[in-house]
C-alpha positions in Angstrom: 80.4 11.6 -35.6 81.3 8.5 -37.5 80.2 7.9 -41.1 80.3 4.2 -42.1 78.3 1.6 -44.0 75.7 -0.3 -42.0 76.3 -4.0 -41.2 73.9 -6.8 -40.5 74.0 -5.8 -36.8 72.6 -2.4 -37.7 69.5 -3.8 -39.5 67.1 -3.2 -36.6 68.3 0.3 -36.0 67.9 1.0 -39.7 64.3 -0.3 -39.8 63.4 1.6 -36.6 64.6 4.8 -38.1 62.9 4.1 -41.5 59.5 3.3 -39.9 59.5 6.5 -37.8 60.6 8.8 -40.6 58.3 7.4 -43.3 55.3 6.7 -41.1 55.0 2.9 -41.9 55.0 -0.2 -39.7 56.5 -3.5 -41.1 55.3 -6.9 -40.0 57.8 -9.4 -38.8 57.5 -11.3 -42.1 58.2 -8.1 -44.1 61.1 -7.4 -41.8 62.7 -10.8 -42.4 62.2 -10.5 -46.1 64.0 -7.0 -46.0 66.7 -8.6 -43.9 67.6 -11.2 -46.5 68.1 -8.5 -49.0 69.7 -6.1 -46.9 73.0 -6.3 -48.6 71.7 -5.7 -52.0 72.1 -1.9 -51.6 74.7 0.0 -49.4 73.2 1.7 -46.5 75.4 4.4 -45.1 74.8 5.9 -41.6 75.9 8.8 -39.4 76.7 7.4 -35.9 77.0 9.2 -32.5 78.9 6.5 -30.6 76.8 3.3 -31.1 73.5 5.3 -31.9 72.4 5.5 -35.6 71.4 9.1 -36.1 70.8 9.5 -39.9 71.2 7.2 -42.8 70.7 6.9 -46.7 70.7 4.0 -49.2 72.9 3.8 -52.2 71.6 1.7 -55.1 73.8 0.6 -58.0 71.9 1.1 -61.2 72.3 1.9 -64.8 70.3 4.3 -66.9 70.0 5.2 -70.6 71.5 8.5 -71.8 70.9 9.1 -75.5 70.6 5.2 -75.8 73.9 4.5 -74.0 74.1 2.7 -70.6 75.6 4.7 -67.9 76.4 3.7 -64.3 74.2 5.6 -61.8 74.0 5.7 -58.0 70.4 5.9 -56.8 70.0 7.6 -53.3 66.9 6.8 -51.4 65.7 6.3 -47.8 67.3 9.4 -46.5 66.2 9.8 -42.8 67.3 11.4 -39.6 65.8 11.1 -36.1 64.0 14.5 -35.3 66.2 15.4 -32.4 69.4 14.9 -34.6 68.2 17.1 -37.5 70.0 20.3 -38.5 73.4 19.0 -37.3 74.9 18.5 -40.7 74.5 14.7 -40.8 72.9 14.3 -44.2 75.2 16.9 -45.5 78.2 14.6 -44.6 76.4 11.6 -45.7 75.8 13.0 -49.2 79.3 14.0 -49.5 80.4 10.6 -48.5 78.0 9.0 -50.9 79.6 11.1 -53.8 83.0 9.8 -52.9 81.6 6.1 -52.9 79.7 6.7 -56.1 83.0 8.0 -57.8 85.0 5.1 -56.5 82.4 2.6 -58.0 82.4 4.3 -61.3 78.9 5.6 -61.1 78.9 8.7 -63.2 75.5 10.0 -62.4 73.4 10.0 -59.2 69.5 10.3 -58.8 67.2 11.0 -55.9 63.5 11.9 -55.4 63.6 15.1 -53.2 61.6 15.9 -50.1 62.8 19.5 -50.9 64.2 20.5 -54.2 65.9 23.6 -52.6 67.7 21.4 -50.0 69.2 19.0 -52.7 70.2 21.9 -54.9 72.7 23.0 -52.4 74.5 19.8 -52.9 74.6 19.8 -56.7 71.5 17.9 -57.6 69.1 19.4 -60.1 65.7 18.6 -61.6 66.0 16.7 -64.8 62.6 15.2 -65.4 58.9 16.1 -65.1 55.7 14.2 -65.4 52.6 15.3 -67.2 49.5 14.2 -65.2 46.0 14.1 -66.8 42.7 13.7 -65.0 40.3 12.8 -67.8 36.4 12.6 -67.2 35.1 9.5 -68.8 33.0 11.5 -71.2 36.1 13.2 -72.6 38.1 9.9 -73.3 39.6 9.5 -76.8 37.4 8.1 -79.6 37.6 4.4 -80.1 39.3 3.4 -83.4 39.4 -0.1 -84.6 42.9 -1.6 -84.8 44.3 -5.1 -85.5 45.7 -7.1 -82.6 44.3 -7.9 -79.3 44.7 -7.1 -75.6 45.1 -9.7 -73.0 44.6 -9.0 -69.3 46.7 -10.2 -66.4 50.0 -10.8 -68.2 52.6 -10.8 -65.5 55.5 -12.5 -67.4 58.2 -10.2 -66.8 60.0 -11.1 -70.0 57.1 -10.0 -72.1 56.6 -6.6 -70.2 60.4 -6.0 -70.2 60.6 -6.5 -74.0 58.2 -3.6 -74.5 59.8 -1.4 -71.8 63.3 -1.8 -73.2 62.1 -0.8 -76.8 60.0 2.0 -75.6 62.2 3.8 -73.2 65.2 4.1 -75.4 63.8 7.2 -76.9 64.1 9.0 -73.7 66.9 10.2 -71.5 67.4 9.0 -68.0 65.2 5.9 -67.7 66.5 3.0 -65.4 67.9 -0.1 -67.1 65.7 -2.6 -65.3 67.1 -5.9 -64.1 64.9 -8.9 -63.4 65.2 -8.3 -59.6 64.2 -4.7 -60.2 61.1 -5.7 -62.0 60.2 -8.2 -59.3 60.8 -6.1 -56.4 60.1 -2.6 -57.5 58.0 -2.6 -60.6 55.5 -5.4 -60.2 55.2 -5.5 -56.3 51.7 -4.5 -55.5 50.3 -3.7 -58.9 46.7 -4.9 -59.0 46.0 -5.2 -62.8 48.1 -5.5 -66.0 47.1 -5.6 -69.7 49.3 -6.1 -72.7 48.5 -5.4 -76.4 49.7 -8.0 -79.0 50.0 -7.3 -82.7 48.7 -9.5 -85.5 51.9 -11.5 -85.3 51.1 -12.1 -81.7 54.1 -9.9 -80.6 53.7 -7.7 -77.4 54.0 -4.1 -78.4 52.4 -2.2 -75.4 51.4 -2.8 -71.8 49.8 -0.9 -68.9 49.9 -1.4 -65.3 47.0 0.0 -63.4 44.5 0.1 -60.6 40.8 1.0 -60.3 39.7 2.5 -57.1 36.4 4.3 -56.3 35.5 4.3 -60.2 38.9 5.9 -61.0 41.3 4.3 -63.4 44.8 5.0 -62.0 47.6 4.3 -64.4 50.7 3.1 -62.8 52.7 2.9 -65.9 52.0 2.7 -69.6 54.3 2.2 -72.6 54.0 1.4 -76.2 56.1 0.9 -79.3 53.9 2.4 -82.1 50.7 4.3 -82.5 48.5 1.2 -83.3 49.7 -0.4 -80.1 48.8 2.9 -78.2 45.3 2.9 -79.8 44.8 -0.8 -78.9 45.6 0.1 -75.2 43.2 3.2 -75.2 40.4 1.0 -76.7 40.9 -1.3 -73.7 40.6 1.6 -71.2 37.6 3.1 -73.0 35.9 -0.3 -72.7 35.8 0.4 -69.0 33.7 3.4 -69.4 30.6 2.1 -67.7 32.4 1.5 -64.4 34.5 4.7 -64.4 34.1 8.4 -63.8 37.6 9.3 -64.7 41.0 8.1 -66.1 44.4 9.2 -64.4 47.4 9.1 -66.6 51.0 9.9 -65.9 52.9 10.5 -69.0 56.2 12.1 -70.4 55.9 15.9 -70.9 56.2 15.6 -74.6 53.3 13.2 -75.0 50.7 14.5 -77.6 47.5 13.1 -75.7 46.1 16.8 -75.7 46.0 16.7 -79.5 44.3 13.3 -79.4 41.5 14.1 -77.0 38.2 15.3 -78.6 38.0 17.9 -75.9 41.4 18.6 -74.3 40.0 21.0 -71.6 40.8 18.5 -68.9 43.0 18.8 -65.8 46.7 18.8 -66.8 49.6 19.2 -64.4 53.4 19.3 -64.7 54.8 17.6 -61.8 58.6 18.0 -61.0 59.8 14.5 -60.4 63.4 13.3 -60.0 66.7 15.1 -59.5 70.1 14.2 -60.8 73.7 15.2 -60.5 77.0 14.4 -62.4 79.2 12.5 -59.9 82.5 12.5 -62.2 82.4 15.2 -64.8 85.5 14.2 -66.7 84.4 10.5 -67.1 80.7 11.6 -67.8 81.8 13.8 -70.7 84.0 11.2 -72.1 81.2 8.6 -72.1 78.6 11.1 -73.4 77.4 10.6 -77.0 77.6 14.2 -78.4 76.1 15.0 -81.8 78.3 14.6 -84.8 79.2 17.8 -86.8 81.6 19.1 -89.4 83.7 20.8 -87.0 85.5 20.2 -83.8 84.7 22.6 -80.9 86.7 23.7 -78.0 85.7 25.7 -74.8 87.1 26.7 -71.5 84.6 25.3 -69.0 84.5 26.4 -65.4 82.4 24.0 -63.2 81.2 25.1 -59.7 81.1 21.9 -57.5 81.8 22.5 -53.8 80.7 19.1 -52.8 82.7 17.1 -55.2 86.0 19.0 -55.5 87.4 16.7 -58.2 84.8 18.4 -60.6 85.5 22.0 -59.6 87.5 24.4 -61.6 88.7 25.2 -65.2 89.0 22.6 -67.9 89.3 22.6 -71.7 86.3 21.0 -73.0 86.8 19.4 -76.4 84.0 18.0 -78.8 85.2 16.2 -81.8 83.2 16.3 -85.1 82.6 12.6 -84.5 80.9 13.3 -81.2 83.6 12.4 -78.7 84.0 14.7 -75.7 86.8 15.3 -73.4 87.8 17.5 -70.4 91.4 18.3 -69.6 92.8 20.3 -66.8 93.9 23.7 -67.7 97.6 24.2 -66.8 97.7 27.1 -64.4 101.3 27.8 -65.4 99.9 29.0 -68.6 98.4 31.9 -66.8 94.6 31.2 -67.6 92.6 32.6 -64.8 89.2 31.2 -63.6 87.5 34.2 -64.9 88.8 33.6 -68.4 86.4 30.6 -68.8 84.0 31.1 -71.6 81.5 28.8 -70.0 80.7 29.0 -66.3 78.1 26.6 -64.9 77.1 24.7 -61.7 77.3 20.9 -61.6 73.5 20.8 -61.3 72.8 22.9 -64.4 75.4 21.0 -66.3 73.6 17.8 -65.6 70.1 19.0 -66.5 71.6 20.5 -69.7 73.3 17.3 -70.8 70.3 15.2 -69.9 68.1 17.4 -72.1 65.9 18.9 -69.4 66.6 22.5 -70.7 68.6 23.6 -73.9 71.8 25.6 -73.6 70.3 28.6 -75.3 67.4 28.8 -72.8 69.7 28.4 -69.8 72.0 31.1 -71.2 69.0 33.6 -71.6 68.0 33.1 -68.0 71.4 33.4 -66.6 72.0 29.9 -65.4 74.6 29.3 -68.2 77.4 32.0 -68.2 78.4 32.0 -71.8 78.0 34.1 -75.0 75.0 33.7 -77.3 77.3 32.2 -79.9 78.8 29.6 -77.4 75.3 28.6 -76.2 74.3 28.0 -79.9 77.3 25.9 -80.5 76.4 23.8 -77.4 72.8 23.5 -78.8 74.3 21.9 -81.9 76.5 19.7 -80.0 74.1 18.3 -77.4 71.4 15.9 -78.9 67.9 16.8 -78.1 66.1 14.0 -76.2 63.3 14.4 -73.6 64.2 13.1 -70.1 61.6 10.7 -68.6 61.7 8.1 -65.9 58.9 5.8 -64.8 60.6 4.4 -61.6 60.5 5.7 -58.1 62.9 4.9 -55.2 
C-alpha cells in the first residue's frame, strides 16, 4: 500500500469515493467547480497499485485559543471503499496526516467524528459541545423594546465577519474565518439572514436561518451585547404567527434557560467536534497560561503512540508571566517514566488546555494522573474559557 497526496489525475477517483461514502451525487457543473479548487486543500490517499482505496482531506486553518491565533489542520472527508475497510488504511492516513501537520507548523487538529471511540484511539478527544433548544412558539422569550433596527437579507460578508470576529473571541476553538471560508463554507446554501444594527448604525448581531414546515431553524447566531441579542429575539418573535417552534444551536454556557418565561422545553447537549495536539512542545510554548505570583514546574508524562515526538517525560515549566515550555528530561539523570507527577494522554491534555474540562475534574475521575495539589495548581495556571465552534467540515 502506498500513502501519497492526490494529484489532479486522481480527482475523478476522489469524487467517486466521496459520492459513494457520503451518499450524494454531484452534477457535472458541481464537479467542475470542485475541480477548480481541488488544490485548496491537501487530499491524501491510500493506494493499492493504481486504485484509490481510502482518503482524507487536510485543511490548513487557524483557530482562536484564549484569543490567540493558532495554526490548525482540519481533517475531513475520511472515506474508504467498503471492501477495503478494516485493513488499517485510515490508521495509516491519520498517522501520515499528523506528520504532515507537524511539518506545516499546525499545532492542533480538528475533526468531526463518525465514531468518537474510533478517533480516541488515535489521540483525538471531544473538546466542544452544542446546546440545542427546541422551543414551542408559545414559550418564546418576552419581547422587550430596544433601540436599533434589524435588517433582513444582509449578505455582505464584511458586515457579518465584523460581528463574528468580535463575538467568538470569548470562546476557545472557533475557526478564524477567511473571506473564502465565508463564501464557500458559511454562506453557501443559507436561505435567510438578518442583522441587528445599533443606534449608531453599527452591526452588533446576526442570525443565519431557515424556515421549514413552520419551524425556525437557526443555522448560526452571534451577538456582541445583550441589547443586540434582544434585538434579534424580537425579530424572531415577530415570526410567531407562521411558526410552531424555534430551534436554536448555542454554546453550552448560553443562559437562554434563565431568559425563557417557561424553560421546560427540549434541551439537548450534543457532543460536536474532536481535537488533538499535534506538537505538544510548540503548542505549550504558544499557549497563553494565566499569570501568577509564582513559577510552576512539573514532570509531565504524555502518552501518544501515534505521534511519537510527543511521547515521554518532559519538564513542564509555567512562568509567573504565563509563558510555558516543555523540555526533554535527561535520562542520564536517572528519572524514570514512573517518576512523572503528571501522567496524561494527548487527547485529555488537549481537552484540558482547550477548556473542555478542568484539571481537578479530570483528576477526580482518573483521566489525569496527578495529586490533588498538582491538579489545583493546573486549575490556577490554565485560564477558564468555554470551547465553542460554529463551523462544520
